[in-house]
N, C-alpha and C positions, 0 to 999 in steps of 0.2 A: 114799667120795666125795660130796665136797660138791656140792650143786647149784648150776648157774649162777647168778647174780646178774643178771637186766637193769638195766643203768643206764640212766636215764631222760636222753635228752640235751637241751637245751635249742633248742627250733627257733631256726631260721636266719633271723635279722630283715633278713639284707641285699638280699635280693631284694623285702621289703614294704619295706623305704625306697626300694628304687630306685623302684616301682610308685607312691609316695605324691610321691616327688621330680617325676618325671613330671605326673603329675595337676596337680600345684600351677604347675608353671612352664606347664604350657597354660593352667591359669584365668589367670595373671596373663598370660599374650601376649593371651588373647583378651578379658581386660579393656583391657588397652591398646588393641588395633583395635577397640572399641566407641567408646571414649574418643573417641580420633582421629577416627572417622567420626562422631562428632557436633558434634564442632570446625568451626563454620563455615569455608568456603574463602576465606582473606584476597581482599580487592575487590582487583583488579588497577588499580595507582596510574596514572590517567591525567595527564597532561603540559599542564598550562594553557600554552599558546601566550602568550609576549610581547604587548602590547599593540605595533600598528603603529606607527612611527615619525610625528613629527608630516609629515612631506613624507607620507607612504602614506598616511594620512589623510585627509589634504586629497585625495589622487586618487583617492579612495577615494568620497569625498563628492561630488565632480564627475563621476564615471562614474555614480553612483548618481541624481544631478540630470540627467544626460543622458539617461541609459536612461525614468527617470519623465515625462520631456519629451516622447523618442520614442514612448512608449505612450499618453500623451496625445493626442499628434498622430495618434494610428489612429482612424477610426473605429470604434464599436462596432457589432459584428453579434451578436445573441444567437441560438444555435441553441437552438429548446425541443426540449427530450424530454419524450414524454408518459410517463406510469404505462404504457400499451403498450406502450413500447419503440419510438417511432415517432419521428420528425422530423416535430413538427405544424406549426411555423411558423418560420420565419427574421423576425425583426425589424432594419431597418433603417434610415435614412434617412427615420425616421418612417413607414415602412409597414411593413408585415404579411403578409408571404407565406406564403399555407394550406401546408401539407404533409401528406403521411402517406406518409411515404418508410419501411418497417419498416428495422431493424438485427440484428436476430435472426430466427432461421433454427432449424429442430428440424434436428438434427445425426443422420446414420444411424449415429452411434459409438453404441452401447448404454450405455455411460460417462457422455457427455455430453446432457443434455438438449436442452441449445440452443448454438449458435456464434453470431458475430458477424461478420456480412457482410463486414465492411469487412475483415475478416482472410481472404477469399475473392477479391475483386475491389476494385481502387483507385475504381472509379466510385460503389460504394456506403459511401464513407465521409465523415465529416459536413463534412467541408470541400471535397471534390469536390462533394458535392451542391449545397452552398451556391452553391460558383461557378456551378455550371452553373446555378443559377437567377436568379443575378445578372449571368449572359452575360459572365463575365471568366474569365480563364484562369488567374490568380493573385488572391490577399489580402493581397496586402502591403502594403495603405494601413486594414487592417482590423483590429481586433483583437477574435477570435472568442471570443466568451462560453458555454460550452456550458453550458444551463441547465434540467437534469431538473426534472419536477415532485415525485419523491419522492423524499426523502434519501438519500443513498448506499446505505444500510446495509439501504435496504428495497428496491432495486434488484438484479436477479440477478447476480452474479458476473461471467457472460460480458458483459453489456453493460457494467458499470463499466470492467473488464479491457479492454476494447474501446474506449470511449471512452477512456481513458487512453493508449491506443498511440496513438490516432486525434489525438492531440496534436501528438506528436512529429512523425508523419506529418504533419499540415496544415504545420510549418514547411519540412519537407522537398519538397515536394512541389505546395505553393503561398503559400509563404513569407509565409503567416498565422500570426501568435500566436496559441495557442489557451490556453483556459485553463478547466480542468472546474471547477463552481462546486456546493457542497454548499445545496442550500437551507437543511439545518437551520440553517447557519453565519449566515444572515440574517436580518433583520427579516422577522415575517411578513408586515406591509403594505409590504415592498419585495419579497417574491419572488413575488409574483402577478404575471402578465403585462400588460403595458400594455393600457388597453383598446383594438379597435380604432379605426382615422383614421374621425374623421368623414365623410372626404370617399367615404369607400364604398371606400378601397383594397383589393385582396386580397392 
């Protein structure tokens, strides 16, 4: 009786090729995804508006001239804001009226260190304070210029945001046009307060 011979069969490489194909395919997908992520996003195309017609341009120029004339006709009323967040003076018609009106208060909210007083009471807003000390109900003949002693980026956020809100309130409540001026944008020689009147006007 002859002994059985063991026949060696070659290994089945089908499953190995399948695995290799999947690995290579996954690597290609990953490389494509990384390349796509590295590409900068296309910038949105912002349409450029066409220039106004000559008739519209003429109307615009006339409107700006009238606005400039209306602003120039208003009396400047300077509201000086101290480094300590108080209204320290009003300057109008050659007079300087010394004040000490605080604009911030400590907040009971632990997440808010200080809050703007004008948000709590209309009587504590800059244009209302100015109107009361000028003895007038409205500021329609004034150009209110809010002039802090320090640059805006050196002031508390609560103060800057409160002053900016007061600009709109000045128009709606006292009919005054108001603007907040950053002293860092001024020539240092012009950013200083004017000297007191020699007549000793308070």
